[in-house]
TILORO-689697 format. One line per field, with one value per residue: residue number from 1; residue in one letter; x, y negated, z negated of N, C-alpha, C in turn. Coordinates in nm, 2 decimals. Layout:
N
i = c(NUM;...)
aa = c(A;...)
n.east = c(X;...)
n.north = c(Y;...)
n.up = c(Z;...)
ca.east = c(X;...)
ca.north = c(Y;...)
ca.up = c(Z;...)
c.east = c(X;...)
c.north = c(Y;...)
c.up = c(Z;...)
//
This chain:
193
i = c(1;2;3;4;5;6;7;8;9;10;11;12;13;14;15;16;17;18;19;20;21;22;23;24;25;26;27;28;29;30;31;32;33;34;35;36;37;38;39;40;41;42;43;44;45;46;47;48;49;50;51;52;53;54;55;56;57;58;59;60;61;62;63;64;65;66;67;68;69;70;71;72;73;74;75;76;77;78;79;80;81;82;83;84;85;86;87;88;89;90;91;92;93;94;95;96;97;98;99;100;101;102;103;104;105;106;107;108;109;110;111;112;113;114;115;116;117;118;119;120;121;122;123;124;125;126;127;128;129;130;131;132;133;134;135;136;137;138;139;140;141;142;143;144;145;146;147;148;149;150;151;152;153;154;155;156;157;158;159;160;161;162;163;164;165;166;167;168;169;170;171;172;173;174;175;176;177;178;179;180;181;182;183;184;185;186;187;188;189;190;191;192;193)
aa = c(M;D;M;V;V;L;I;G;R;V;F;L;M;V;T;I;G;G;A;G;V;S;K;I;G;D;R;L;R;F;T;E;A;I;M;E;Y;R;V;V;P;V;G;M;A;I;I;L;G;R;W;L;P;V;A;E;I;A;A;A;A;L;L;A;A;G;I;A;T;A;A;G;A;L;F;V;A;V;C;M;I;A;F;A;I;A;M;A;L;N;L;I;R;G;R;R;I;E;C;G;C;S;A;S;S;S;L;R;V;S;W;L;L;V;G;R;N;L;L;L;A;V;V;A;G;L;L;V;A;D;A;L;R;A;D;V;T;G;M;Q;M;V;I;A;V;P;S;G;V;G;G;V;E;V;A;V;V;L;I;T;C;I;G;L;L;G;L;A;L;V;R;R;A;L;Q;L;R;S;L;I;A;Y;L;H;L;P;T;N;Q;R;E;S;R)
n.east = c(-3.66;-3.83;-3.69;-3.67;-3.94;-3.99;-3.81;-3.93;-4.18;-4.09;-3.98;-4.20;-4.37;-4.21;-4.20;-4.48;-4.59;-4.42;-4.49;-4.76;-4.76;-4.62;-4.79;-5.02;-4.97;-4.98;-5.25;-5.39;-5.22;-5.17;-5.42;-5.45;-5.25;-5.37;-5.59;-5.46;-5.38;-5.60;-5.77;-5.97;-6.30;-6.34;-6.47;-6.42;-6.13;-6.10;-6.20;-6.01;-5.78;-5.81;-5.85;-5.68;-5.41;-5.43;-5.53;-5.30;-5.11;-5.25;-5.22;-4.95;-4.92;-5.05;-4.86;-4.63;-4.70;-4.76;-5.00;-5.30;-5.16;-5.19;-5.42;-5.31;-5.09;-5.22;-5.37;-5.17;-5.07;-5.29;-5.30;-5.05;-5.07;-5.29;-5.17;-4.97;-5.11;-5.24;-5.02;-4.91;-5.11;-5.11;-4.85;-4.88;-5.06;-4.88;-4.82;-4.63;-4.65;-4.63;-4.56;-4.69;-4.62;-4.53;-4.56;-4.34;-4.21;-4.09;-4.09;-4.14;-4.38;-4.28;-4.17;-3.99;-4.09;-4.34;-4.27;-4.13;-4.35;-4.50;-4.31;-4.32;-4.58;-4.56;-4.39;-4.57;-4.77;-4.64;-4.61;-4.87;-4.92;-4.75;-4.88;-5.12;-5.05;-4.98;-5.23;-5.40;-5.60;-5.82;-5.86;-5.96;-6.20;-6.33;-6.33;-6.37;-6.15;-5.99;-5.86;-5.52;-5.43;-5.21;-5.12;-4.97;-5.07;-5.33;-5.29;-5.18;-5.40;-5.59;-5.45;-5.41;-5.69;-5.76;-5.59;-5.69;-5.95;-5.89;-5.80;-6.02;-6.19;-6.04;-6.06;-6.34;-6.36;-6.24;-6.40;-6.63;-6.53;-6.49;-6.75;-6.87;-6.72;-6.81;-7.08;-7.06;-7.01;-7.11;-7.43;-7.43;-7.17;-7.16;-7.32;-7.16;-6.98)
n.north = c(3.59;3.41;3.33;3.57;3.60;3.37;3.43;3.66;3.55;3.36;3.54;3.71;3.51;3.41;3.65;3.73;3.49;3.44;3.65;3.59;3.35;3.42;3.61;3.45;3.31;3.48;3.62;3.80;4.01;4.10;4.18;4.40;4.56;4.63;4.77;4.99;5.14;5.28;5.31;5.14;5.02;4.88;4.63;4.54;4.53;4.32;4.12;4.11;4.07;3.82;3.67;3.77;3.68;3.40;3.43;3.55;3.34;3.15;3.29;3.27;3.00;2.96;3.11;2.97;2.70;2.78;2.79;2.96;3.20;3.46;3.54;3.50;3.68;3.92;3.95;4.00;4.24;4.41;4.39;4.51;4.77;4.86;4.84;5.02;5.27;5.28;5.31;5.54;5.73;5.74;5.83;6.08;6.18;6.22;6.00;5.74;5.43;5.08;4.87;4.62;4.43;4.17;3.94;3.92;4.15;4.48;4.70;5.04;5.24;5.39;5.62;5.47;5.21;5.23;5.28;5.04;4.86;4.96;4.90;4.61;4.58;4.65;4.45;4.23;4.31;4.30;4.02;3.95;4.07;3.91;3.66;3.71;3.77;3.53;3.43;3.61;3.60;3.46;3.62;3.85;3.76;3.73;3.99;4.16;4.29;4.49;4.38;4.34;4.46;4.40;4.17;4.32;4.59;4.54;4.44;4.69;4.86;4.72;4.71;4.99;5.07;4.92;5.03;5.31;5.25;5.16;5.40;5.56;5.42;5.44;5.71;5.74;5.60;5.77;5.99;5.89;5.83;6.08;6.18;6.00;6.07;6.34;6.29;6.18;6.40;6.62;6.77;7.06;7.13;7.04;7.23;7.46;7.40)
n.up = c(-5.54;-5.42;-5.20;-5.06;-4.99;-4.83;-4.62;-4.52;-4.44;-4.24;-4.06;-3.98;-3.89;-3.66;-3.51;-3.46;-3.37;-3.15;-2.99;-2.94;-2.81;-2.58;-2.47;-2.43;-2.21;-2.00;-1.98;-1.82;-1.76;-2.02;-2.10;-1.92;-2.02;-2.25;-2.17;-2.05;-2.27;-2.34;-2.56;-2.65;-2.54;-2.20;-2.21;-2.48;-2.45;-2.27;-2.42;-2.64;-2.51;-2.42;-2.67;-2.88;-2.85;-2.91;-3.18;-3.29;-3.27;-3.44;-3.67;-3.71;-3.74;-3.98;-4.15;-4.11;-4.21;-4.47;-4.58;-4.67;-4.67;-4.75;-4.59;-4.32;-4.33;-4.38;-4.16;-3.97;-4.08;-4.03;-3.75;-3.69;-3.79;-3.63;-3.38;-3.41;-3.44;-3.20;-3.02;-3.12;-3.07;-2.79;-2.75;-2.85;-2.67;-2.46;-2.31;-2.18;-2.18;-2.10;-2.37;-2.41;-2.59;-2.55;-2.29;-2.12;-2.17;-2.09;-2.23;-2.32;-2.49;-2.79;-3.05;-3.21;-3.18;-3.29;-3.56;-3.61;-3.59;-3.81;-4.02;-3.99;-4.08;-4.34;-4.43;-4.39;-4.57;-4.82;-4.82;-4.85;-5.10;-5.25;-5.23;-5.33;-5.59;-5.69;-5.74;-5.90;-6.08;-5.96;-5.75;-5.89;-5.97;-5.73;-5.59;-5.80;-5.95;-6.18;-6.50;-6.55;-6.31;-6.05;-5.79;-5.61;-5.62;-5.53;-5.27;-5.15;-5.17;-5.02;-4.76;-4.72;-4.71;-4.47;-4.28;-4.29;-4.21;-3.95;-3.84;-3.85;-3.67;-3.43;-3.40;-3.37;-3.14;-2.96;-2.97;-2.85;-2.61;-2.51;-2.50;-2.31;-2.08;-2.06;-2.01;-1.76;-1.60;-1.34;-1.36;-1.32;-1.41;-1.67;-1.79;-1.80;-2.00)
ca.east = c(-3.79;-3.89;-3.61;-3.71;-4.08;-3.97;-3.75;-4.05;-4.28;-4.03;-3.96;-4.34;-4.41;-4.14;-4.24;-4.61;-4.60;-4.35;-4.57;-4.88;-4.73;-4.58;-4.91;-5.12;-4.92;-5.02;-5.35;-5.44;-5.12;-5.20;-5.55;-5.43;-5.18;-5.46;-5.67;-5.37;-5.38;-5.72;-5.83;-6.09;-6.37;-6.29;-6.52;-6.34;-6.00;-6.10;-6.21;-5.88;-5.68;-5.84;-5.84;-5.58;-5.29;-5.48;-5.52;-5.16;-5.06;-5.31;-5.16;-4.81;-4.93;-5.07;-4.74;-4.55;-4.76;-4.77;-5.14;-5.37;-5.05;-5.24;-5.49;-5.22;-5.01;-5.32;-5.40;-5.05;-5.06;-5.39;-5.26;-4.94;-5.12;-5.37;-5.08;-4.89;-5.20;-5.27;-4.90;-4.90;-5.22;-5.06;-4.74;-4.93;-5.11;-4.78;-4.81;-4.52;-4.69;-4.57;-4.62;-4.77;-4.57;-4.52;-4.59;-4.22;-4.14;-4.13;-4.07;-4.23;-4.41;-4.19;-4.17;-3.92;-4.18;-4.44;-4.19;-4.11;-4.48;-4.53;-4.22;-4.38;-4.71;-4.52;-4.34;-4.68;-4.83;-4.56;-4.64;-5.02;-4.91;-4.70;-4.97;-5.23;-4.99;-4.99;-5.36;-5.47;-5.72;-5.92;-5.90;-6.04;-6.34;-6.39;-6.35;-6.39;-6.03;-5.98;-5.76;-5.40;-5.39;-5.15;-5.13;-4.92;-5.17;-5.44;-5.25;-5.16;-5.53;-5.64;-5.38;-5.46;-5.82;-5.76;-5.53;-5.79;-6.06;-5.84;-5.78;-6.16;-6.23;-5.98;-6.13;-6.48;-6.35;-6.19;-6.52;-6.72;-6.48;-6.52;-6.89;-6.88;-6.65;-6.90;-7.20;-7.03;-6.99;-7.23;-7.51;-7.38;-7.04;-7.20;-7.38;-7.05;-6.90)
ca.north = c(3.64;3.32;3.33;3.69;3.57;3.28;3.51;3.74;3.46;3.32;3.66;3.74;3.39;3.42;3.77;3.73;3.37;3.45;3.75;3.53;3.25;3.49;3.67;3.36;3.25;3.58;3.70;3.91;4.12;4.15;4.26;4.51;4.64;4.68;4.87;5.10;5.23;5.36;5.33;5.05;5.01;4.78;4.50;4.50;4.50;4.19;4.01;4.11;4.00;3.67;3.61;3.81;3.58;3.28;3.46;3.55;3.20;3.09;3.35;3.23;2.87;2.97;3.15;2.85;2.60;2.82;2.78;3.07;3.30;3.60;3.57;3.52;3.81;4.03;3.97;4.05;4.38;4.48;4.41;4.60;4.89;4.90;4.87;5.15;5.38;5.29;5.36;5.69;5.82;5.75;5.92;6.22;6.23;6.23;5.88;5.64;5.32;4.97;4.84;4.50;4.35;4.04;3.93;3.94;4.27;4.60;4.81;5.15;5.27;5.49;5.63;5.36;5.09;5.27;5.25;4.89;4.80;4.99;4.81;4.48;4.58;4.66;4.31;4.16;4.36;4.23;3.88;3.94;4.09;3.79;3.55;3.75;3.76;3.39;3.39;3.72;3.56;3.41;3.74;3.93;3.70;3.76;4.13;4.24;4.36;4.51;4.30;4.42;4.49;4.29;4.15;4.43;4.69;4.50;4.45;4.81;4.92;4.66;4.77;5.13;5.07;4.88;5.15;5.41;5.20;5.16;5.54;5.60;5.35;5.51;5.86;5.72;5.56;5.89;6.08;5.82;5.84;6.22;6.18;5.94;6.16;6.45;6.25;6.15;6.51;6.66;6.86;7.20;7.13;7.03;7.36;7.56;7.37)
ca.up = c(-5.48;-5.35;-5.08;-4.98;-4.93;-4.72;-4.50;-4.46;-4.37;-4.12;-3.97;-3.92;-3.81;-3.53;-3.44;-3.41;-3.29;-3.02;-2.91;-2.91;-2.71;-2.45;-2.42;-2.39;-2.08;-1.90;-2.05;-1.74;-1.78;-2.16;-2.09;-1.85;-2.10;-2.36;-2.09;-2.03;-2.38;-2.34;-2.69;-2.67;-2.41;-2.11;-2.26;-2.59;-2.41;-2.22;-2.54;-2.71;-2.40;-2.43;-2.80;-2.97;-2.86;-2.99;-3.32;-3.33;-3.30;-3.55;-3.80;-3.72;-3.80;-4.13;-4.21;-4.11;-4.30;-4.61;-4.64;-4.65;-4.63;-4.76;-4.47;-4.21;-4.33;-4.38;-4.02;-3.91;-4.12;-3.96;-3.61;-3.67;-3.81;-3.52;-3.27;-3.43;-3.41;-3.05;-2.96;-3.17;-2.99;-2.65;-2.75;-2.87;-2.54;-2.36;-2.22;-2.23;-2.11;-2.14;-2.49;-2.42;-2.71;-2.50;-2.14;-2.04;-2.21;-2.01;-2.32;-2.32;-2.63;-2.84;-3.19;-3.27;-3.18;-3.40;-3.68;-3.61;-3.62;-3.95;-4.10;-3.99;-4.16;-4.48;-4.46;-4.41;-4.70;-4.92;-4.83;-4.90;-5.24;-5.32;-5.22;-5.44;-5.73;-5.74;-5.78;-5.92;-6.15;-5.86;-5.67;-5.98;-5.97;-5.59;-5.57;-5.93;-5.97;-6.32;-6.55;-6.56;-6.18;-5.99;-5.64;-5.52;-5.61;-5.45;-5.13;-5.12;-5.15;-4.90;-4.64;-4.71;-4.66;-4.34;-4.20;-4.29;-4.11;-3.82;-3.79;-3.82;-3.55;-3.32;-3.39;-3.32;-2.99;-2.89;-2.96;-2.76;-2.47;-2.46;-2.47;-2.19;-1.98;-2.04;-1.94;-1.62;-1.52;-1.27;-1.44;-1.32;-1.48;-1.81;-1.85;-1.82;-2.10)
c.east = c(-3.84;-3.82;-3.64;-3.85;-4.07;-3.90;-3.85;-4.14;-4.22;-4.02;-4.10;-4.39;-4.34;-4.19;-4.39;-4.64;-4.54;-4.43;-4.69;-4.86;-4.69;-4.71;-5.02;-5.09;-4.96;-5.13;-5.40;-5.35;-5.14;-5.32;-5.52;-5.34;-5.28;-5.54;-5.59;-5.37;-5.49;-5.77;-5.95;-6.17;-6.32;-6.34;-6.44;-6.20;-6.00;-6.12;-6.08;-5.78;-5.69;-5.80;-5.73;-5.45;-5.31;-5.47;-5.39;-5.09;-5.11;-5.24;-5.02;-4.81;-4.96;-4.94;-4.64;-4.58;-4.77;-4.90;-5.22;-5.26;-5.11;-5.33;-5.41;-5.15;-5.11;-5.36;-5.29;-5.04;-5.17;-5.35;-5.15;-4.98;-5.20;-5.28;-5.01;-4.98;-5.22;-5.14;-4.88;-4.99;-5.16;-4.94;-4.77;-4.99;-5.01;-4.77;-4.72;-4.55;-4.61;-4.64;-4.71;-4.73;-4.56;-4.53;-4.46;-4.16;-4.20;-4.10;-4.17;-4.26;-4.32;-4.22;-4.10;-4.01;-4.29;-4.39;-4.17;-4.24;-4.53;-4.45;-4.28;-4.50;-4.67;-4.47;-4.47;-4.76;-4.76;-4.58;-4.78;-5.00;-4.85;-4.80;-5.09;-5.18;-5.00;-5.14;-5.45;-5.60;-5.83;-5.96;-5.98;-6.18;-6.41;-6.42;-6.35;-6.28;-6.02;-5.86;-5.64;-5.35;-5.34;-5.18;-5.08;-5.01;-5.30;-5.41;-5.23;-5.29;-5.59;-5.57;-5.41;-5.58;-5.83;-5.71;-5.63;-5.92;-6.02;-5.84;-5.94;-6.23;-6.17;-6.05;-6.27;-6.46;-6.32;-6.31;-6.62;-6.66;-6.50;-6.66;-6.92;-6.83;-6.75;-7.02;-7.18;-7.00;-7.12;-7.30;-7.46;-7.26;-7.06;-7.24;-7.27;-6.97;-6.97)
c.north = c(3.55;3.31;3.46;3.67;3.48;3.34;3.59;3.66;3.42;3.42;3.69;3.63;3.39;3.53;3.75;3.59;3.38;3.55;3.68;3.42;3.32;3.55;3.57;3.31;3.36;3.67;3.81;4.03;4.19;4.23;4.40;4.61;4.71;4.79;5.00;5.19;5.32;5.41;5.24;5.05;4.88;4.63;4.44;4.47;4.36;4.08;3.99;4.06;3.86;3.60;3.65;3.72;3.46;3.32;3.48;3.42;3.13;3.15;3.30;3.08;2.87;3.01;3.03;2.74;2.65;2.80;2.91;3.19;3.43;3.64;3.59;3.65;3.93;4.06;4.04;4.21;4.46;4.50;4.51;4.75;4.95;4.93;4.99;5.27;5.39;5.36;5.51;5.78;5.83;5.84;6.06;6.28;6.24;6.12;5.78;5.51;5.20;4.92;4.73;4.41;4.21;4.04;3.95;4.08;4.39;4.73;4.91;5.19;5.40;5.51;5.52;5.24;5.11;5.24;5.11;4.83;4.84;4.91;4.67;4.47;4.58;4.52;4.23;4.19;4.31;4.10;3.86;3.97;3.98;3.67;3.57;3.74;3.63;3.36;3.52;3.70;3.54;3.54;3.84;3.89;3.74;3.90;4.23;4.34;4.37;4.42;4.39;4.47;4.38;4.28;4.26;4.55;4.67;4.49;4.59;4.88;4.86;4.71;4.90;5.15;5.03;4.98;5.26;5.38;5.20;5.31;5.59;5.53;5.41;5.65;5.84;5.69;5.68;5.98;6.01;5.83;5.99;6.24;6.12;6.02;6.28;6.41;6.21;6.27;6.55;6.75;7.00;7.22;7.12;7.15;7.46;7.53;7.41)
c.up = c(-5.38;-5.20;-4.99;-4.91;-4.82;-4.60;-4.44;-4.39;-4.24;-4.02;-3.91;-3.84;-3.67;-3.45;-3.38;-3.34;-3.16;-2.93;-2.85;-2.79;-2.57;-2.39;-2.36;-2.25;-1.97;-1.96;-1.96;-1.76;-1.92;-2.16;-2.02;-1.93;-2.21;-2.29;-2.08;-2.15;-2.40;-2.47;-2.73;-2.53;-2.34;-2.17;-2.39;-2.55;-2.35;-2.33;-2.62;-2.63;-2.42;-2.56;-2.89;-2.97;-2.92;-3.14;-3.37;-3.36;-3.41;-3.68;-3.82;-3.77;-3.93;-4.20;-4.22;-4.20;-4.45;-4.67;-4.59;-4.61;-4.64;-4.63;-4.34;-4.21;-4.33;-4.23;-3.94;-3.95;-4.04;-3.82;-3.60;-3.69;-3.69;-3.39;-3.29;-3.40;-3.27;-2.98;-2.99;-3.09;-2.85;-2.65;-2.76;-2.75;-2.43;-2.27;-2.27;-2.13;-2.16;-2.27;-2.50;-2.53;-2.67;-2.35;-2.07;-2.08;-2.12;-2.09;-2.31;-2.46;-2.68;-2.99;-3.27;-3.28;-3.27;-3.53;-3.71;-3.66;-3.77;-4.04;-4.11;-4.08;-4.31;-4.52;-4.50;-4.53;-4.82;-4.94;-4.89;-5.06;-5.32;-5.33;-5.32;-5.58;-5.78;-5.79;-5.80;-5.99;-6.06;-5.78;-5.76;-5.97;-5.83;-5.56;-5.69;-5.95;-6.12;-6.37;-6.56;-6.42;-6.11;-5.85;-5.55;-5.51;-5.53;-5.31;-5.08;-5.09;-5.04;-4.77;-4.61;-4.64;-4.51;-4.25;-4.19;-4.19;-3.96;-3.75;-3.76;-3.70;-3.42;-3.30;-3.32;-3.17;-2.90;-2.86;-2.85;-2.62;-2.42;-2.42;-2.34;-2.07;-1.96;-1.97;-1.80;-1.53;-1.45;-1.36;-1.44;-1.39;-1.62;-1.87;-1.87;-1.94;-2.23)
//
């Protein structure tokens, strides 16, 4: 099991670290890629374009060092779920935009990339579970986990909650986007709706 965990850590570290290093070199292009998804406001896209690559590199460093592995892997899981949701929304809308996975990539969003991101989220979730398994007693004191519940169960619940929160945020963003579009309509067109 230790070898599987190590391979998972290295795989995620290389994936997220490589993406972060690539994006940090061309933050403008990455910010434009985020804006093209049309799932977050422009201001948020600018903040994400500036700081997400830094956070990805930091998560890779945590995974590489083996310290705060649960935090680094949880960050990767959250990112991969968010990326998968954003890609899926655009595919549902019929949009095949560049994925923005790295600055040098010209890959277009696809259901294969959605699946890849969800698979990476699962790998990250397993790393979180392994890290929590090592210290379930401490986790029980922090979040009041009933005795007998292991790290895997805690990780599954956490990742599920984060995924649901991500879906709720995307839903709210789409509602706000519709409201903003409605408010930008001339008054005579609003009345006909």
